DRENNU-515343 format. One record per residue: residue number from 1; residue in three letters; x, y, z of N, C-alpha, C in turn. Coordinates in Angstrom, 3 decimals. Example, Ala and Ser with C-alpha at 12.3 -4.5 7.8 and 13.67 -1.06 7.14 Angstrom:
BEGIN
<site k="1" r="ALA" n_x="13.190" n_y="-5.690" n_z="7.800" ca_x="12.300" ca_y="-4.500" ca_z="7.800" c_x="13.200" c_y="-3.300" c_z="7.800"/>
<site k="2" r="SER" n_x="12.850" n_y="-2.250" n_z="7.080" ca_x="13.670" ca_y="-1.060" ca_z="7.140" c_x="12.900" c_y="0.030" c_z="7.870"/>
# end
This chain:
BEGIN
<site k="1" r="MET" n_x="0.825" n_y="-1.186" n_z="0.000" ca_x="0.000" ca_y="0.000" ca_z="0.000" c_x="0.878" c_y="1.263" c_z="0.000"/>
<site k="2" r="LYS" n_x="1.975" n_y="1.214" n_z="0.794" ca_x="2.859" ca_y="2.365" ca_z="0.854" c_x="3.516" c_y="2.610" c_z="-0.501"/>
<site k="3" r="LYS" n_x="3.884" n_y="1.534" n_z="-1.200" ca_x="4.495" ca_y="1.668" ca_z="-2.513" c_x="3.495" c_y="2.280" c_z="-3.496"/>
<site k="4" r="PHE" n_x="2.269" n_y="1.857" n_z="-3.387" ca_x="1.222" ca_y="2.370" ca_z="-4.272" c_x="1.049" c_y="3.881" c_z="-4.078"/>
<site k="5" r="LEU" n_x="0.985" n_y="4.335" n_z="-2.837" ca_x="0.843" ca_y="5.766" ca_z="-2.534" c_x="2.089" c_y="6.534" c_z="-2.978"/>
<site k="6" r="LEU" n_x="3.241" n_y="5.922" n_z="-2.833" ca_x="4.493" ca_y="6.543" ca_z="-3.269" c_x="4.476" c_y="6.752" c_z="-4.786"/>
<site k="7" r="TYR" n_x="4.050" n_y="5.727" n_z="-5.531" ca_x="3.980" ca_y="5.846" ca_z="-6.988" c_x="2.978" c_y="6.926" c_z="-7.420"/>
<site k="8" r="ILE" n_x="1.848" n_y="6.969" n_z="-6.769" ca_x="0.831" ca_y="7.987" ca_z="-7.098" c_x="1.392" c_y="9.386" c_z="-6.830"/>
<site k="9" r="GLY" n_x="2.086" n_y="9.558" n_z="-5.721" ca_x="2.701" ca_y="10.856" ca_z="-5.386" c_x="3.734" c_y="11.273" c_z="-6.413"/>
<site k="10" r="ILE" n_x="4.586" n_y="10.352" n_z="-6.811" ca_x="5.636" ca_y="10.643" ca_z="-7.797" c_x="5.015" c_y="11.027" c_z="-9.130"/>
<site k="11" r="PHE" n_x="4.032" n_y="10.236" n_z="-9.589" ca_x="3.379" ca_y="10.549" ca_z="-10.866" c_x="2.644" c_y="11.893" c_z="-10.819"/>
<site k="12" r="SER" n_x="2.049" n_y="12.203" n_z="-9.690" ca_x="1.352" ca_y="13.486" ca_z="-9.543" c_x="2.331" c_y="14.650" c_z="-9.650"/>
<site k="13" r="ILE" n_x="3.451" n_y="14.544" n_z="-8.990" ca_x="4.470" ca_y="15.600" ca_z="-9.023" c_x="5.019" c_y="15.762" c_z="-10.442"/>
<site k="14" r="ILE" n_x="5.321" n_y="14.648" n_z="-11.102" ca_x="5.827" ca_y="14.709" ca_z="-12.477" c_x="4.781" c_y="15.367" c_z="-13.379"/>
<site k="15" r="GLY" n_x="3.519" n_y="15.000" n_z="-13.200" ca_x="2.438" ca_y="15.592" ca_z="-14.002" c_x="2.335" c_y="17.092" c_z="-13.797"/>
<site k="16" r="LEU" n_x="2.416" n_y="17.542" n_z="-12.570" ca_x="2.343" ca_y="18.971" ca_z="-12.277" c_x="3.521" c_y="19.732" c_z="-12.881"/>
<site k="17" r="VAL" n_x="4.699" n_y="19.146" n_z="-12.791" ca_x="5.888" ca_y="19.781" ca_z="-13.361" c_x="5.740" c_y="19.900" c_z="-14.871"/>
<site k="18" r="LEU" n_x="5.275" n_y="18.862" n_z="-15.529" ca_x="5.099" ca_y="18.893" ca_z="-16.982" c_x="4.043" c_y="19.912" c_z="-17.406"/>
<site k="19" r="VAL" n_x="2.974" n_y="20.014" n_z="-16.668" ca_x="1.933" ca_y="21.011" ca_z="-16.968" c_x="2.506" c_y="22.415" c_z="-16.806"/>
<site k="20" r="GLY" n_x="3.310" n_y="22.626" n_z="-15.805" ca_x="3.935" ca_y="23.932" ca_z="-15.592" c_x="4.841" c_y="24.316" c_z="-16.744"/>
<site k="21" r="PHE" n_x="5.636" n_y="23.385" n_z="-17.248" ca_x="6.514" ca_y="23.670" ca_z="-18.386" c_x="5.695" c_y="23.972" c_z="-19.637"/>
<site k="22" r="ASN" n_x="4.624" n_y="23.257" n_z="-19.831" ca_x="3.779" ca_y="23.476" ca_z="-21.000" c_x="3.163" c_y="24.876" c_z="-20.964"/>
<site k="23" r="ASN" n_x="2.704" n_y="25.325" n_z="-19.815" ca_x="2.124" ca_y="26.669" ca_z="-19.691" c_x="3.173" c_y="27.741" c_z="-19.961"/>
<site k="24" r="THR" n_x="4.404" n_y="27.523" n_z="-19.528" ca_x="5.483" ca_y="28.477" ca_z="-19.776" c_x="5.745" c_y="28.602" c_z="-21.268"/>
<site k="25" r="GLU" n_x="5.751" n_y="27.484" n_z="-21.979" ca_x="5.963" ca_y="27.510" ca_z="-23.425" c_x="4.848" c_y="28.268" c_z="-24.130"/>
<site k="26" r="GLN" n_x="3.604" n_y="28.035" n_z="-23.714" ca_x="2.470" ca_y="28.720" ca_z="-24.334" c_x="2.560" c_y="30.218" c_z="-24.087"/>
<site k="27" r="HIS" n_x="2.928" n_y="30.613" n_z="-22.892" ca_x="3.060" ca_y="32.040" ca_z="-22.570" c_x="4.156" c_y="32.673" c_z="-23.423"/>
<site k="28" r="SER" n_x="5.253" n_y="31.954" n_z="-23.582" ca_x="6.350" ca_y="32.455" ca_z="-24.400" c_x="5.913" c_y="32.609" c_z="-25.853"/>
<site k="29" r="ASP" n_x="5.167" n_y="31.647" n_z="-26.380" ca_x="4.657" ca_y="31.735" ca_z="-27.751" c_x="3.724" c_y="32.924" c_z="-27.915"/>
<site k="30" r="MET" n_x="2.877" n_y="33.176" n_z="-26.936" ca_x="1.939" ca_y="34.301" ca_z="-27.004" c_x="2.700" c_y="35.621" c_z="-26.999"/>
<site k="31" r="ARG" n_x="3.750" n_y="35.723" n_z="-26.201" ca_x="4.543" ca_y="36.942" ca_z="-26.156" c_x="5.203" c_y="37.185" c_z="-27.508"/>
<site k="32" r="GLY" n_x="5.713" n_y="36.132" n_z="-28.121" ca_x="6.320" ca_y="36.245" ca_z="-29.442" c_x="5.312" c_y="36.697" c_z="-30.484"/>
<site k="33" r="MET" n_x="4.092" n_y="36.179" n_z="-30.410" ca_x="3.045" ca_y="36.590" ca_z="-31.348" c_x="2.669" c_y="38.048" c_z="-31.121"/>
<site k="34" r="HIS" n_x="2.637" n_y="38.476" n_z="-29.865" ca_x="2.304" ca_y="39.867" ca_z="-29.541" c_x="3.366" c_y="40.810" c_z="-30.101"/>
<site k="35" r="GLU" n_x="4.637" n_y="40.433" n_z="-29.964" ca_x="5.715" ca_y="41.258" ca_z="-30.492" c_x="5.626" c_y="41.359" c_z="-32.004"/>
<site k="36" r="LEU" n_x="5.290" n_y="40.249" n_z="-32.661" ca_x="5.129" ca_y="40.254" ca_z="-34.112" c_x="3.974" c_y="41.150" c_z="-34.502"/>
<site k="37" r="SER" n_x="2.882" n_y="41.062" n_z="-33.761" ca_x="1.716" ca_y="41.895" ca_z="-34.030" c_x="2.062" c_y="43.376" c_z="-33.891"/>
<site k="38" r="ASN" n_x="2.816" n_y="43.734" n_z="-32.848" ca_x="3.246" ca_y="45.122" ca_z="-32.670" c_x="4.082" c_y="45.581" c_z="-33.858"/>
<site k="39" r="LYS" n_x="5.010" n_y="44.744" n_z="-34.286" ca_x="5.871" ca_y="45.094" ca_z="-35.405" c_x="5.044" c_y="45.284" c_z="-36.671"/>
<site k="40" r="GLU" n_x="4.096" n_y="44.401" n_z="-36.903" ca_x="3.226" ca_y="44.518" ca_z="-38.075" c_x="2.386" c_y="45.788" c_z="-38.005"/>
<site k="41" r="ASP" n_x="1.849" n_y="46.081" n_z="-36.823" ca_x="1.063" ca_y="47.311" ca_z="-36.641" c_x="1.914" c_y="48.547" c_z="-36.903"/>
<site k="42" r="ILE" n_x="3.115" n_y="48.546" n_z="-36.370" ca_x="4.016" ca_y="49.682" ca_z="-36.553" c_x="4.363" c_y="49.841" c_z="-38.027"/>
<site k="43" r="LEU" n_x="4.641" n_y="48.748" n_z="-38.696" ca_x="4.990" ca_y="48.808" ca_z="-40.123" c_x="3.812" c_y="49.320" c_z="-40.950"/>
<site k="44" r="ARG" n_x="2.632" n_y="48.802" n_z="-40.681" ca_x="1.429" ca_y="49.240" ca_z="-41.397" c_x="1.163" c_y="50.721" c_z="-41.130"/>
<site k="45" r="GLY" n_x="1.238" n_y="51.127" n_z="-39.886" ca_x="1.014" ca_y="52.531" ca_z="-39.531" c_x="2.059" c_y="53.450" c_z="-40.139"/>
<site k="46" r="THR" n_x="3.304" n_y="53.004" n_z="-40.150" ca_x="4.380" ca_y="53.798" ca_z="-40.757" c_x="4.112" c_y="53.994" c_z="-42.245"/>
<site k="47" r="ASN" n_x="3.675" n_y="52.941" n_z="-42.915" ca_x="3.334" ca_y="53.054" ca_z="-44.334" c_x="2.203" c_y="54.062" c_z="-44.569"/>
<site k="48" r="GLU" n_x="1.222" n_y="54.066" n_z="-43.682" ca_x="0.109" ca_y="55.007" ca_z="-43.808" c_x="0.588" c_y="56.450" c_z="-43.629"/>
<site k="49" r="VAL" n_x="1.451" n_y="56.672" n_z="-42.649" ca_x="1.978" ca_y="58.019" ca_z="-42.413" c_x="2.830" c_y="58.455" c_z="-43.613"/>
<site k="50" r="ILE" n_x="3.627" n_y="57.549" n_z="-44.154" ca_x="4.447" ca_y="57.867" ca_z="-45.323" c_x="3.564" c_y="58.261" c_z="-46.499"/>
<site k="51" r="THR" n_x="2.529" n_y="57.476" n_z="-46.768" ca_x="1.633" ca_y="57.754" ca_z="-47.890" c_x="0.977" c_y="59.121" c_z="-47.748"/>
<site k="52" r="THR" n_x="0.478" n_y="59.430" n_z="-46.572" ca_x="-0.194" ca_y="60.711" ca_z="-46.348" c_x="0.794" c_y="61.869" c_z="-46.419"/>
<site k="53" r="THR" n_x="2.000" n_y="61.672" n_z="-45.928" ca_x="3.028" ca_y="62.716" ca_z="-46.004" c_x="3.415" c_y="62.970" c_z="-47.463"/>
<site k="54" r="LYS" n_x="3.463" n_y="61.921" n_z="-48.261" ca_x="3.746" ca_y="62.098" ca_z="-49.691" c_x="2.640" c_y="62.914" c_z="-50.369"/>
<site k="55" r="GLU" n_x="1.393" n_y="62.663" n_z="-49.979" ca_x="0.269" ca_y="63.444" ca_z="-50.522" c_x="0.430" c_y="64.920" c_z="-50.159"/>
<site k="56" r="LEU" n_x="0.788" n_y="65.167" n_z="-48.903" ca_x="0.989" ca_y="66.543" ca_z="-48.446" c_x="2.118" c_y="67.200" c_z="-49.231"/>
<site k="57" r="LYS" n_x="3.195" n_y="66.486" n_z="-49.408" ca_x="4.337" ca_y="67.025" ca_z="-50.144" c_x="3.936" c_y="67.377" c_z="-51.578"/>
<site k="58" r="LYS" n_x="3.174" n_y="66.516" n_z="-52.198" ca_x="2.726" ca_y="66.738" ca_z="-53.572" c_x="1.891" c_y="68.028" c_z="-53.671"/>
<site k="59" r="ILE" n_x="1.017" n_y="68.234" n_z="-52.714" ca_x="0.192" ca_y="69.451" ca_z="-52.708" c_x="1.059" c_y="70.689" c_z="-52.523"/>
<site k="60" r="THR" n_x="2.065" n_y="70.602" n_z="-51.653" ca_x="2.911" ca_y="71.781" ca_z="-51.405" c_x="3.776" c_y="72.118" c_z="-52.615"/>
<site k="61" r="GLU" n_x="3.985" n_y="71.140" n_z="-53.474" ca_x="4.795" ca_y="71.386" ca_z="-54.666" c_x="3.960" c_y="71.877" c_z="-55.853"/>
<site k="62" r="SER" n_x="2.641" n_y="71.854" n_z="-55.712" ca_x="1.782" ca_y="72.318" ca_z="-56.799" c_x="1.698" c_y="73.843" c_z="-56.791"/>
<site k="63" r="GLU" n_x="1.235" n_y="74.384" n_z="-57.890" ca_x="1.109" ca_y="75.839" ca_z="-58.029" c_x="-0.033" c_y="76.390" c_z="-57.177"/>
<site k="64" r="GLU" n_x="-1.081" n_y="75.608" n_z="-57.044" ca_x="-2.250" ca_y="76.069" ca_z="-56.286" c_x="-1.969" c_y="76.020" c_z="-54.787"/>
<site k="65" r="TYR" n_x="-2.593" n_y="76.936" n_z="-54.088" ca_x="-2.451" ca_y="76.978" ca_z="-52.636" c_x="-3.724" c_y="76.408" c_z="-52.036"/>
<site k="66" r="LYS" n_x="-3.679" n_y="75.170" n_z="-51.603" ca_x="-4.857" ca_y="74.453" ca_z="-51.123" c_x="-4.794" c_y="74.301" c_z="-49.604"/>
<site k="67" r="THR" n_x="-5.103" n_y="75.372" n_z="-48.904" ca_x="-4.997" ca_y="75.390" ca_z="-47.445" c_x="-5.859" c_y="74.320" c_z="-46.802"/>
<site k="68" r="ARG" n_x="-7.099" n_y="74.178" n_z="-47.271" ca_x="-8.000" ca_y="73.181" ca_z="-46.662" c_x="-7.433" c_y="71.773" c_z="-46.776"/>
<site k="69" r="GLU" n_x="-6.915" n_y="71.433" n_z="-47.945" ca_x="-6.347" ca_y="70.097" ca_z="-48.140" c_x="-5.095" c_y="69.899" c_z="-47.286"/>
<site k="70" r="ILE" n_x="-4.298" n_y="70.944" n_z="-47.204" ca_x="-3.088" ca_y="70.876" ca_z="-46.367" c_x="-3.483" c_y="70.655" c_z="-44.908"/>
<site k="71" r="ASN" n_x="-4.468" n_y="71.412" n_z="-44.426" ca_x="-4.948" ca_y="71.261" ca_z="-43.049" c_x="-5.488" c_y="69.846" c_z="-42.807"/>
<site k="72" r="LYS" n_x="-6.259" n_y="69.354" n_z="-43.761" ca_x="-6.850" ca_y="68.019" ca_z="-43.645" c_x="-5.763" c_y="66.942" c_z="-43.584"/>
<site k="73" r="LEU" n_x="-4.764" n_y="67.070" n_z="-44.446" ca_x="-3.681" ca_y="66.081" ca_z="-44.451" c_x="-2.845" c_y="66.163" c_z="-43.179"/>
<site k="74" r="GLY" n_x="-2.660" n_y="67.362" n_z="-42.645" ca_x="-1.969" ca_y="67.501" ca_z="-41.357" c_x="-2.697" c_y="66.741" c_z="-40.262"/>
<site k="75" r="GLU" n_x="-4.025" n_y="66.845" n_z="-40.248" ca_x="-4.849" ca_y="66.105" ca_z="-39.269" c_x="-4.716" c_y="64.596" c_z="-39.484"/>
<site k="76" r="GLU" n_x="-4.756" n_y="64.170" n_z="-40.747" ca_x="-4.645" ca_y="62.743" ca_z="-41.055" c_x="-3.298" c_y="62.176" c_z="-40.609"/>
<site k="77" r="ILE" n_x="-2.249" n_y="62.917" n_z="-40.892" ca_x="-0.913" ca_y="62.461" ca_z="-40.474" c_x="-0.872" c_y="62.301" c_z="-38.956"/>
<site k="78" r="GLU" n_x="-1.388" n_y="63.302" n_z="-38.265" ca_x="-1.399" ca_y="63.248" ca_z="-36.801" c_x="-2.196" c_y="62.043" c_z="-36.294"/>
<site k="79" r="ASN" n_x="-3.380" n_y="61.805" n_z="-36.857" ca_x="-4.217" ca_y="60.687" ca_z="-36.415" c_x="-3.560" c_y="59.339" c_z="-36.698"/>
<site k="80" r="LYS" n_x="-2.941" n_y="59.217" n_z="-37.864" ca_x="-2.290" ca_y="57.948" ca_z="-38.212" c_x="-1.066" c_y="57.696" c_z="-37.333"/>
<site k="81" r="TRP" n_x="-0.319" n_y="58.736" n_z="-37.041" ca_x="0.844" ca_y="58.588" ca_z="-36.165" c_x="0.401" c_y="58.257" c_z="-34.740"/>
<site k="82" r="ASP" n_x="-0.667" n_y="58.897" n_z="-34.292" ca_x="-1.156" ca_y="58.656" ca_z="-32.934" c_x="-1.494" c_y="57.185" c_z="-32.696"/>
<site k="83" r="ARG" n_x="-1.944" n_y="56.489" n_z="-33.731" ca_x="-2.318" ca_y="55.073" ca_z="-33.590" c_x="-1.115" c_y="54.181" c_z="-33.285"/>
<site k="84" r="ILE" n_x="0.056" n_y="54.573" n_z="-33.741" ca_x="1.239" ca_y="53.722" ca_z="-33.524" c_x="2.285" c_y="54.371" c_z="-32.621"/>
<site k="85" r="GLU" n_x="2.059" n_y="55.603" n_z="-32.251" ca_x="3.067" ca_y="56.381" ca_z="-31.525" c_x="3.578" c_y="55.683" c_z="-30.272"/>
<site k="86" r="LYS" n_x="2.692" n_y="55.202" n_z="-29.420" ca_x="3.114" ca_y="54.571" ca_z="-28.157" c_x="3.921" c_y="53.301" c_z="-28.406"/>
<site k="87" r="LYS" n_x="3.519" n_y="52.547" n_z="-29.424" ca_x="4.249" ca_y="51.316" ca_z="-29.743" c_x="5.654" c_y="51.641" c_z="-30.250"/>
<site k="88" r="VAL" n_x="5.759" n_y="52.650" n_z="-31.106" ca_x="7.070" ca_y="53.044" ca_z="-31.626" c_x="7.942" c_y="53.550" c_z="-30.478"/>
<site k="89" r="GLU" n_x="7.347" n_y="54.363" n_z="-29.614" ca_x="8.099" ca_y="54.918" ca_z="-28.479" c_x="8.619" c_y="53.812" c_z="-27.570"/>
<site k="90" r="ARG" n_x="7.802" n_y="52.800" n_z="-27.343" ca_x="8.183" ca_y="51.701" ca_z="-26.444" c_x="9.201" c_y="50.763" c_z="-27.109"/>
<site k="91" r="GLU" n_x="8.988" n_y="50.430" n_z="-28.380" ca_x="9.833" ca_y="49.445" ca_z="-29.057" c_x="11.109" c_y="50.038" c_z="-29.664"/>
<site k="92" r="TYR" n_x="11.018" n_y="51.297" n_z="-30.123" ca_x="12.145" ca_y="51.931" ca_z="-30.821" c_x="12.314" c_y="53.382" c_z="-30.330"/>
<site k="93" r="PRO" n_x="12.743" n_y="53.566" n_z="-29.091" ca_x="12.774" ca_y="54.912" ca_z="-28.503" c_x="13.659" c_y="55.918" c_z="-29.246"/>
<site k="94" r="GLU" n_x="14.803" n_y="55.490" n_z="-29.749" ca_x="15.690" ca_y="56.427" ca_z="-30.455" c_x="15.075" c_y="56.864" c_z="-31.786"/>
<site k="95" r="ASP" n_x="14.503" n_y="55.921" n_z="-32.501" ca_x="13.854" ca_y="56.252" ca_z="-33.769" c_x="12.648" c_y="57.154" c_z="-33.532"/>
<site k="96" r="TYR" n_x="11.915" n_y="56.864" n_z="-32.478" ca_x="10.754" ca_y="57.679" ca_z="-32.118" c_x="11.163" c_y="59.138" c_z="-31.927"/>
<site k="97" r="THR" n_x="12.202" n_y="59.366" n_z="-31.149" ca_x="12.675" ca_y="60.730" ca_z="-30.887" c_x="13.128" c_y="61.397" c_z="-32.178"/>
<site k="98" r="ASN" n_x="13.843" n_y="60.684" n_z="-33.000" ca_x="14.338" ca_y="61.213" ca_z="-34.265" c_x="13.178" c_y="61.609" c_z="-35.193"/>
<site k="99" r="ILE" n_x="12.206" n_y="60.736" n_z="-35.340" ca_x="11.059" ca_y="60.998" ca_z="-36.226" c_x="10.268" c_y="62.204" c_z="-35.739"/>
<site k="100" r="GLU" n_x="10.044" n_y="62.273" n_z="-34.445" ca_x="9.208" ca_y="63.344" ca_z="-33.909" c_x="9.836" c_y="64.727" c_z="-34.054"/>
<site k="101" r="LYS" n_x="11.138" n_y="64.795" n_z="-34.211" ca_x="11.792" ca_y="66.099" ca_z="-34.369" c_x="11.355" c_y="66.807" c_z="-35.642"/>
<site k="102" r="SER" n_x="10.947" n_y="66.072" n_z="-36.655" ca_x="10.448" ca_y="66.716" ca_z="-37.875" c_x="8.947" c_y="66.494" c_z="-38.067"/>
<site k="103" r="LEU" n_x="8.429" n_y="65.407" n_z="-37.528" ca_x="7.012" ca_y="65.087" ca_z="-37.731" c_x="6.087" c_y="66.096" c_z="-37.055"/>
<site k="104" r="TYR" n_x="6.342" n_y="66.415" n_z="-35.797" ca_x="5.436" ca_y="67.339" ca_z="-35.110" c_x="5.514" c_y="68.768" c_z="-35.639"/>
<site k="105" r="PRO" n_x="6.685" n_y="69.272" n_z="-35.994" ca_x="6.693" ca_y="70.586" ca_z="-36.657" c_x="5.932" c_y="70.552" c_z="-37.996"/>
<site k="106" r="LEU" n_x="6.021" n_y="69.432" n_z="-38.714" ca_x="5.274" ca_y="69.276" ca_z="-39.968" c_x="3.773" c_y="69.345" c_z="-39.704"/>
<site k="107" r="ILE" n_x="3.309" n_y="68.598" n_z="-38.721" ca_x="1.880" ca_y="68.578" ca_z="-38.383" c_x="1.424" c_y="69.966" c_z="-37.946"/>
<site k="108" r="THR" n_x="2.208" n_y="70.606" n_z="-37.088" ca_x="1.862" ca_y="71.941" ca_z="-36.600" c_x="1.755" c_y="72.938" c_z="-37.745"/>
<site k="109" r="MET" n_x="2.725" n_y="72.912" n_z="-38.651" ca_x="2.713" ca_y="73.827" ca_z="-39.789" c_x="1.536" c_y="73.536" c_z="-40.712"/>
<site k="110" r="ALA" n_x="1.254" n_y="72.260" n_z="-40.949" ca_x="0.164" ca_y="71.880" ca_z="-41.855" c_x="-1.199" c_y="72.281" c_z="-41.302"/>
<site k="111" r="LYS" n_x="-1.328" n_y="72.356" n_z="-40.003" ca_x="-2.617" ca_y="72.702" ca_z="-39.397" c_x="-2.820" c_y="74.202" c_z="-39.213"/>
<site k="112" r="LYS" n_x="-1.820" n_y="75.006" n_z="-39.555" ca_x="-1.946" ca_y="76.459" ca_z="-39.407" c_x="-2.979" c_y="77.012" c_z="-40.392"/>
<site k="113" r="GLU" n_x="-3.500" n_y="78.174" n_z="-40.047" ca_x="-4.486" ca_y="78.828" ca_z="-40.899" c_x="-3.898" c_y="79.156" c_z="-42.276"/>
<site k="114" r="THR" n_x="-2.652" n_y="79.615" n_z="-42.288" ca_x="-1.944" ca_y="79.863" ca_z="-43.554" c_x="-0.565" c_y="79.205" c_z="-43.473"/>
<site k="115" r="PRO" n_x="-0.501" n_y="77.925" n_z="-43.827" ca_x="0.772" ca_y="77.199" ca_z="-43.746" c_x="1.792" c_y="77.706" c_z="-44.761"/>
<site k="116" r="ASN" n_x="3.048" n_y="77.667" n_z="-44.373" ca_x="4.144" ca_y="78.068" ca_z="-45.236" c_x="4.551" c_y="76.859" c_z="-46.092"/>
<site k="117" r="LYS" n_x="4.279" n_y="76.955" n_z="-47.401" ca_x="4.524" ca_y="75.819" ca_z="-48.294" c_x="6.002" c_y="75.428" c_z="-48.355"/>
<site k="118" r="LYS" n_x="6.877" n_y="76.413" n_z="-48.338" ca_x="8.316" ca_y="76.120" ca_z="-48.425" c_x="8.775" c_y="75.336" c_z="-47.183"/>
<site k="119" r="GLN" n_x="8.327" n_y="75.767" n_z="-46.012" ca_x="8.678" ca_y="75.047" ca_z="-44.784" c_x="8.059" c_y="73.649" c_z="-44.783"/>
<site k="120" r="LEU" n_x="6.831" n_y="73.551" n_z="-45.290" ca_x="6.182" ca_y="72.240" ca_z="-45.368" c_x="6.958" c_y="71.288" c_z="-46.279"/>
<site k="121" r="GLN" n_x="7.473" n_y="71.810" n_z="-47.369" ca_x="8.256" ca_y="70.971" ca_z="-48.278" c_x="9.501" c_y="70.423" c_z="-47.573"/>
<site k="122" r="GLY" n_x="10.204" n_y="71.297" n_z="-46.884" ca_x="11.403" ca_y="70.866" ca_z="-46.160" c_x="11.085" c_y="69.865" c_z="-45.066"/>
<site k="123" r="LEU" n_x="10.052" n_y="70.158" n_z="-44.283" ca_x="9.670" ca_y="69.241" ca_z="-43.205" c_x="9.148" c_y="67.913" c_z="-43.757"/>
<site k="124" r="SER" n_x="8.435" n_y="67.978" n_z="-44.883" ca_x="7.942" ca_y="66.745" ca_z="-45.519" c_x="9.118" c_y="65.878" c_z="-45.949"/>
<site k="125" r="ASN" n_x="10.108" n_y="66.489" n_z="-46.572" ca_x="11.282" ca_y="65.740" ca_z="-47.016" c_x="12.017" c_y="65.092" c_z="-45.841"/>
<site k="126" r="GLN" n_x="12.219" n_y="65.865" n_z="-44.779" ca_x="12.911" ca_y="65.331" ca_z="-43.593" c_x="12.126" c_y="64.172" c_z="-42.989"/>
<site k="127" r="THR" n_x="10.823" n_y="64.375" n_z="-42.847" ca_x="9.977" ca_y="63.357" ca_z="-42.228" c_x="9.932" c_y="62.098" c_z="-43.077"/>
<site k="128" r="LEU" n_x="9.779" n_y="62.263" n_z="-44.384" ca_x="9.749" ca_y="61.097" ca_z="-45.276" c_x="11.050" c_y="60.308" c_z="-45.211"/>
<site k="129" r="GLU" n_x="12.157" n_y="61.008" n_z="-45.172" ca_x="13.451" ca_y="60.332" ca_z="-45.087" c_x="13.556" c_y="59.524" c_z="-43.790"/>
<site k="130" r="LYS" n_x="13.168" n_y="60.140" n_z="-42.689" ca_x="13.249" ca_y="59.457" ca_z="-41.390" c_x="12.302" c_y="58.262" c_z="-41.325"/>
<site k="131" r="LEU" n_x="11.072" n_y="58.453" n_z="-41.820" ca_x="10.096" ca_y="57.363" ca_z="-41.790" c_x="10.514" c_y="56.215" c_z="-42.704"/>
<site k="132" r="THR" n_x="11.053" n_y="56.547" n_z="-43.862" ca_x="11.498" ca_y="55.511" ca_z="-44.796" c_x="12.673" c_y="54.728" c_z="-44.212"/>
<site k="133" r="ASN" n_x="13.627" n_y="55.420" n_z="-43.612" ca_x="14.754" ca_y="54.730" ca_z="-42.953" c_x="14.255" c_y="53.832" c_z="-41.836"/>
<site k="134" r="PHE" n_x="13.304" n_y="54.324" n_z="-41.061" ca_x="12.734" ca_y="53.557" ca_z="-39.954" c_x="12.031" c_y="52.315" c_z="-40.496"/>
<site k="135" r="LYS" n_x="11.250" n_y="52.490" n_z="-41.549" ca_x="10.526" ca_y="51.374" ca_z="-42.158" c_x="11.507" c_y="50.288" c_z="-42.612"/>
<site k="136" r="HIS" n_x="12.582" n_y="50.688" n_z="-43.286" ca_x="13.568" ca_y="49.703" ca_z="-43.746" c_x="14.247" c_y="49.000" c_z="-42.567"/>
<site k="137" r="LYS" n_x="14.423" n_y="49.715" n_z="-41.499" ca_x="15.062" ca_y="49.133" ca_z="-40.316" c_x="14.212" c_y="48.022" c_z="-39.711"/>
<site k="138" r="ILE" n_x="12.890" n_y="48.225" n_z="-39.666" ca_x="12.039" ca_y="47.253" ca_z="-38.982" c_x="11.489" c_y="46.160" c_z="-39.901"/>
<site k="139" r="GLU" n_x="11.691" n_y="46.304" n_z="-41.217" ca_x="11.195" ca_y="45.266" ca_z="-42.137" c_x="11.972" c_y="43.975" c_z="-41.978"/>
# end
């Protein structure tokens, strides 16, 4: 009887240990999937910000002065960046700081009542370069 109880105890302990290892593996897999999801979100969001910034740049290079469109695109850039901003800041703090040095002045200028097209062109170029470099880094 004592041997029987001893065997049951040993098998129970082994079973608990194996279940614990299995849960650790599952948690690790979930963390890896979450990191991949963050990277995919950041990449998708970066592409959206790049596309909208290119639209803004194109308008600033045209002969017509389209303040409403410039203002609208400034808002769009801000909204698209806001969706990924915290993730970029957490995952890539140096790149985040670098991008924001030109991105926020671009957004601020684009949202002005009478934006300066020449400054917008320069800020658009700087921002596009930084975002494109960042995108290539995380791909």
